[in-house]
N, C-alpha and C positions, 0 to 999 in steps of 0.2 A: 339500383345502380351499384355495380361492382367497384372495388377499389381501382381497377384499371379505368373504368368509365369516369370515376371521379378525378383521377389523375389527369385524364384528357381534358376534363372540364377546367381544372386548375390551370393547366397550360394554356387553354383557350382564353381564359380570363386574363392571364398574364400577357398574352399577345394583344388583347384589347387595350389593356393599360399601357403597354409600350407604345402602341399606335397613337393613343390619345395624348400621351406625354412626349411623343417624338423621340423615344429612346431607341437604342440600337437593337433592332430585331435579331441581328446575328448573334447576340448574346444569349438568346433563348436556347435551351437545350432541345434536342429532338424529342426526348421523352422526359417525364418526371415520375415521381412515385408519391404515394401517401402511405402513412403508417397509422396503425391503431395505437393511441396513447396508452401507456401502462395504467394510468388512472382514468377510468371511464368518465369521471366528472369533468375531464378536460375536453370531452367531445367524442364524436364517433371516429374521426380521422384527423391527422395532423399533417401539415406540409411545411417544409423548410425552404421552399423555393425563393421566398423573399430574401432569406439570409444568404442563399447561394448567389443571387443576382445583384443585390444592392450595390456592393462595392464595384462590381464589373461595369455598372452603368452610372456610377456616381450619385446614387441616391441612398440615403440612410435606409438600412433594411427595415426598420420599423415604419418609416414613412411609406416605403414600397408595400409593406404588408398591409397598411391601412387602405391603400388604393386597391390592392388585390381583394381585401375583405369586402370592400364596397361593391366591387364588380361581381364577386362570387355570390354575394347576397342577393343579387338580382337574377341569378340563374335558377331554373326550375329544379325543385328537389332540395335546394339548400335552405335549411331552416334558419341557421345562424352561423356567423363566423366571428370568432374572437381572436384578438391578438394577445400573445403571451411573450414575456421576456423581450429579447432584442429583436424579435420579428417572426416568431413561430405563429402559424395559423392553425387554430383549432376549429374544426368544421363539424357542425351538427346537421344531420340529414332529416328530412321528413320521414316519418315511419313508413309511408307508402312507398317512398323511393327505396329504402332499405329492404322492404318486403319484396320488391321485384327481383331480388337475387334468387329467391326460391323458384320463380318462374324461369329465370335464365338457366338455372342448373337443370331443372326437370326437362325443359325443352331441348337442351343440348345433349342430355343423356350421357352415353359413353364418351362423347367428344368433349365434355366439360373438363377443363384443365389443360387441354391441348393448346398449343400456340405455334406461331411461325417464327420464333426467335432464331432458330438455326436453319430455317428454310434455305434450300439450295446448297447446303454443306454436306459433302459426302464424307462419312467417317468410317474408318476401319477400326473396329474394337476387338482387340485380341486379349483373351483371358483364359485362365486355367492352363492350357498348353503343357499338361503333364507328360512326362516321358511315357511311351507305351510299353513300359517294362514292369508295371504294377498297377494295382487298383487306385482309383481316385481317393486321396486321403483327406483328412480334416483341413489341412492347410489349403489345399486346392479348393475345398468345398466353400470356404469363405469367399474366395474370388468368384466361384461359380454363382453364388447367390448375389453378390454385389455386382458382378459383371453383367449378368442377365437383367438385373433391375436397371442398371445404367443403360443398357441397350434399349429397354422399354421407355425410359425417361427421355433419352436423347431423341428417340423417334417421336415421342409426344411433343417435343419442342421443335419438331419440323425437320429434323435432320434425316438424311438417307443413311441408315446405319447398316453395316455388314458386320455380323459377329463372326469371329474367326478363331479357330483352334489350330495352333502351330504344332504339328506332330514332330517331335524330336526323334526321327527315325534314322539318324546318321550319327556316327561317332562311336566312342568307346563303349557307351552303355549298351549299344546294339550287340556287340560281341559278348559282353558280360551276361546279358540276358540269354543269349543262345547257349553259352557254356553252362549257365545255371540249369536251363531246361534239359540239356544233354546229360548233365550229371544226375539230375533227378530221375530221368528216364532209365539210367543204368544203375540206379540204387546207390549212387555215390553222394557224399556230402557236397553242399554248394561250394564252389570255388571261394577262396579267401576274399576276393574282391567281387563276388557274385551277389545274387539276390536271394534272400531267404523268405520264409513264410510258406504256409501250406499251399498258397495259390500257385506256386511254381510247380509243385508236384501234381496239382490238379490239371494244370495246362499240359504238362508233359504227358500225363496219362490220356488226355483227350487226343493229343497228337498221335500217341502210340495206338490208340483205338482205331485210327484210320490207316496206320502203317506200322504194324507190330514189329516188323523186321528192322525198323529204324534204330532201335536201341543197340543192336549189335554192330552197326556200321561204324567205320572209322570216323573220327571227329571231322576231318576235312570234308567228308561226304555228307555227314548228318547235320553239322552245324548250320549250313544255309537253310536246310529244310526246317529245323527247329526255330530258326529266327523268323522265316517268312510266315510259317503257320502260327507260331506263338504270337507274333506281332498282330496277325489277323484276329486271333482269338482275344488278345488283350485289348485291342482297339474296339472290338465289338462290345466287350464288357464295359469299357469306359463310356461308350456311346449310350448303352442301355442304362447305366447308372445315372448319367446326366439327364437322360430322358425321364427317368423316374423322379428326378429332382425338378423337372419342369424347365430344364435349361436347353435352349436351342442354339445351334451353330449353323450359320448359313454356309460357311466354308470350312473344310478340314484340309489344311495345307501341309503337304509333306516337305520336310526339310531336305529329304533325299532328292527330290525333284530339282532343287536348286543346284545341287552338285551334278546331277546326271544330265540336266537339260541345258547346261551352259550359262545359267543365270549368274554364277559367280564371276565367270570371265567377262560377261556383259557388264556387270556392275563395276568391275575394275576399269574397264574401258571408259565407262561413263564418268567415274571418279577421276580418271586420268585427264579427261577433257577439261575438268574443273581445275586441274593443276595441283592436286594434292597427293598424287601417287609418287613414290620414289623407291629406288632399289638400293639395297645395301646388304653386303654380306651374302649375296646370292638370293636374298628374300625380297618379296614385294611388300611395301609398307604403305599405310595411309597416314598422312601427317595430321593426325587429329589434334595435336598440340596447338595447331593454328586456331583452334576453337575451344580452348580452355580444358581439353582433356589432360589428364595428368601425365600421359606418355603417348608416344606414337604407337600404332597397332599394326601387327603383322597380319597380312592377308594370306600370303602364300609363303610357306617356309622354304628354306634353301633346298630342301629335298623334294620340293614340288607339292607337299601336303597342304591342303587348304585348311585354314583355321576356322574355329567356330565363329570368330569375329567376321570372317569373310562371308559366312552364311548370313550373319546379322545384317551386314551391309547389303548383300544381294536381296534379302527379304524386304528390307525397307524400300529399296529402289523398285522392287517388284510391286509393292503396294502402291507406290506413287504412280507407277506406270499403268496400274489398273484404274487410275482415275480418282484415287482418294485424296481429298483435300487435307485431311488430318488423320494421322495414324496414332491411335491411343493404345498403349501397352499397359496391362495390369499385371504387375510382377510381385513376387513374394518378398518377404522381409529380408531375405539374404541377397537381394539384387540391387541394393543401393548403388553399387559400383557401376551398374549399367546405365544410370541416368546420364552421366557425363559422356560416356562413349557413344550411346545411341544418339544423343543430341549432336555430338560431333559428326556422326555419320550424315545426319540430315544437313548440317552446315556444309560439310565437304561436298555434298551432292548439289549444292547451290540453293538449298531451301532455307526457310526461316525456322530455326529450331524452337522458337517461341510460339510458332503458329502451326507448323506442319507435323510436329511430333509432340507427343505428350506421354509421360511415364508416371504412372501411379504406383505407389508401393504400399502393400498391405501388411499389417502386423499379424502375429501368430494367434492361434486359437487354442485354448485349453478346455478340455471337457471334464466335468466333475459330476459326481452324484452325491448329494447331501454333503457337499464340501470336500469330498475325497476324490482324488484323480481317478478317472476311469482306467481300468487295466488296458494294456495294449492289446491289439488284435492278435488272436491266435492265427487267423488265416493269413494276415499280411505281415506278421512279424512285429516290427517296431513301429507300426503306425495304426491309426484308427481310420477305417474306411468310410466313405460316403454312405455305402449301403448299410453299414452298421449304425451310423447316425440316423438314417432314415427309419431303420427298424426300431430304434429306441424312442424317437420323438415324432416321426412323421415329417412329410415335406413342408407343410405349412409352418409348423413351429421352428423347424430348422432354418428355412429361408428367411422368415421374419426376424428371428433372433440374430442371424448372421448379418443381416442387412441393416439393422436398426441402430448400429453403433458406428461411429466414425472409424474408418480403416486406419487412421493414424495411431490408434491405441490398441494394446493387447486386449483380447476378448476372452472371457471365461464364461462358458455355458454350463449351467447346472441342469442336468436332465430333469430332475424333479421339479425345478422351478418353472421351466418352460413348457411343461406338460400338464401342470395342475389347472383345474377349472376354477380360477379365482381371479378377481380384479387385480391382484398383485402380478399376474402373468400378463405382460403387455399384449401378446398376440391374442390371448383369450379375451382380454378387455376390449380390443378393437373388433374382433370377430363377433363377440357377444352383442356389441352395440348394433351391428348389422342384423344379426339374427333377431334381436329384440324389435328392431324396426319392422322387419318382415312379419313378425307376429302381430304388431300393431296394425299393419296394413291388412292382414288377414281378418283381424277383428273388425276393422272398418268395413271391409267388404261384406262380412256377415251381417253387419248392422245396416247395410244398404247405403253406406256413406261413401259415395264415389267422389273422385277428385273433380271430375268435370273439366271443362276447357278454360274456365275463368275463375278468378277469385279476387277479393279485395285485399291487396297487400297492406293497406293501412290497418287492417285488423290485427296484424302481427306486431303489436305495440308493447307487449310485455318485455321487461328487461332481459329475461332469459331467452326470449325469442330473438330479440335484437342482437344479443351476443352470439347466438348460434348463426344467425344470418350473416353477420360480419365475418365470422370464422369461415363459413362456406365460401364467401366471396374472396377469401385469400388464396384458395386452392390454386388457381392459375399461376399466381406469383410464386407460390411454394414450388410448383413443378418447374417453373422457369429458373428459379435459383438453384434447385437441385441439379438441373441440367448444366447450368453455367459453371457451378463449382464441382461437378462430378461427385455429388454427395447424396446417394439414395437415402441415407438415414434421415434426411430432412423430411421426407415423406412420412416415415414411420413416426417421428417425433410429432409432426403435425397431426396425424391421425390419433395418436394416443393423448397428447396433452391438450389438444384443442377440440377436435371434432367429437371424439367419443366422450370426453369430459363435458363439453358444453351440451351435447345431446342429452346425456343422463341428467344433467341439472335442469335442462328445459323440461324433460319428460316428468321429472319429479314435481315440477311447479305448475305445469300447464296440462289440462285435461285434453287429450286429443280425441278419443272416441267417447261419446256420451255414455254415462252410466245408466244401466237398467233401461227404463222406458223413456229416459230424457230424450227430447227431440234433437235432431242434428241441426246445428246452427251454422251460420256463415263463418263463425270463428273456428268451429271444428273443421270445416272444409279448408280454411286457410292453413290451419295447423297440419292438415294432411299434406298439403303442398310442401310445407317445410320439412315434414318427416320424409317424404319421398326425395326431396332434394338432398337431405342428409344421407339417405341410403345410397344415392348416386355418387356422392363424393367419397364415401367410405369404400364402395365397390371399385370406383376408379382408382383410388389410392392404393388399395390392396392389389389390384391388377398390375400396377406399376412395380410392385414388389414381387410379383409372381405368386401371390398368396390368394387362396380362395376366399370368397365372401359367402359364408354359409347362410342359408335361410332358416335353419333350425340347429339348435345346439343342446 
């Protein structure tokens, strides 16, 4: 019986009590939950349902708890129910019922942990979206890891997710990039407002290798070529870097297409229909102050120039017209000001800014080695690139380390700490648990100890077995919470602090594969089921973080 199954049983028991007592069934929630008590002596699971419902239906919570305890005690698999405090229910399960969790996990395999919480919801998830004027740097890399993990988690919760990269290929940065390439091709220093770093010279030389005469041409002739070819080369490099990092985008959306294809004008007309467009001083404005923005925003300046905000509005409306129910933006630490204005766009478009749009802000990352800041990149100038991080620590260590902490806080990564083979290194600790399980299973196979199709779950009665089983049973709820709160780090914390820890404690206390010539017993077979279930949960959890589950280390 998983926690979800038990929660359904508790709710069913409550419905029976309400019917018997003639209480208002409308007061019952659609769902409820059970939790593991901090003190194992208080039982396997606890419920607060009686506390939540007592006052609503005019019954003392403890009296309602007593009725629930009596009803629950008659249900299969419930060993005992105790009432604590003002109406808490502490529930103890039969060992055989807890043991069935292992079967549930093994039989579900890669599907275990998935749920239908967000079924039917179409989500557009935009993240990274770096300008195509330089390599992916460390700041982008944190959102690459978190965003791709969130994509996987939302999909596991039943949502239809489209991951999208917004290519900022319009605006002043385009001109600066082209002028920087042109200067490098002609042996000149970078413009004062241009882009530095060796990569500019590398790209310029690649362009010249295809068209050597381009360097001597006038700027007005050469700059469009340097931009188009440089843009193509830089975007290819960005794609390849992200691919090496295991990050996939379904859509690469060009900002330039918004301007060239009439999307901005279309968006203005749609916003005008909603009554929030006004003209003043020859410019076209969006009255975002109607929806708590700190000031109204210009869409088209008096000289006819479209603003970046106009592209933001057009892009949001474009997403909604593509059929997305919710547009999720993952933005960098310097984008706090975008929250109000993007939500105002949604409201001006007639949408619910608390439902149809969501903006997540991530904090910065610092990279150190043995406590000392890592030197800035020679190739990219004043940044550290994704490729350099991958070269230093590898994709698994980088992805896990970037995704395991809440994005609300600054993150410092120590290269030596996240690459050492020690239980102090979280990614090694979790991956080693998986590799250790695979080794156990190989030994079991060598011993001729097959899992078979059946086992007696009641045999998993040891305290360490019970703890591990209950931990495995929590995985679907952890995934659901991570999806609901947009917090991939909850998966990592669960794998580290619960699954890997409880597994190592179980393995130290319980012999899985018989020693020497000892015969294989039913207990050994039952423990193999538990070991395989643990392997499944670790593999599934690591997959949600985009991290491999090695069989050997």
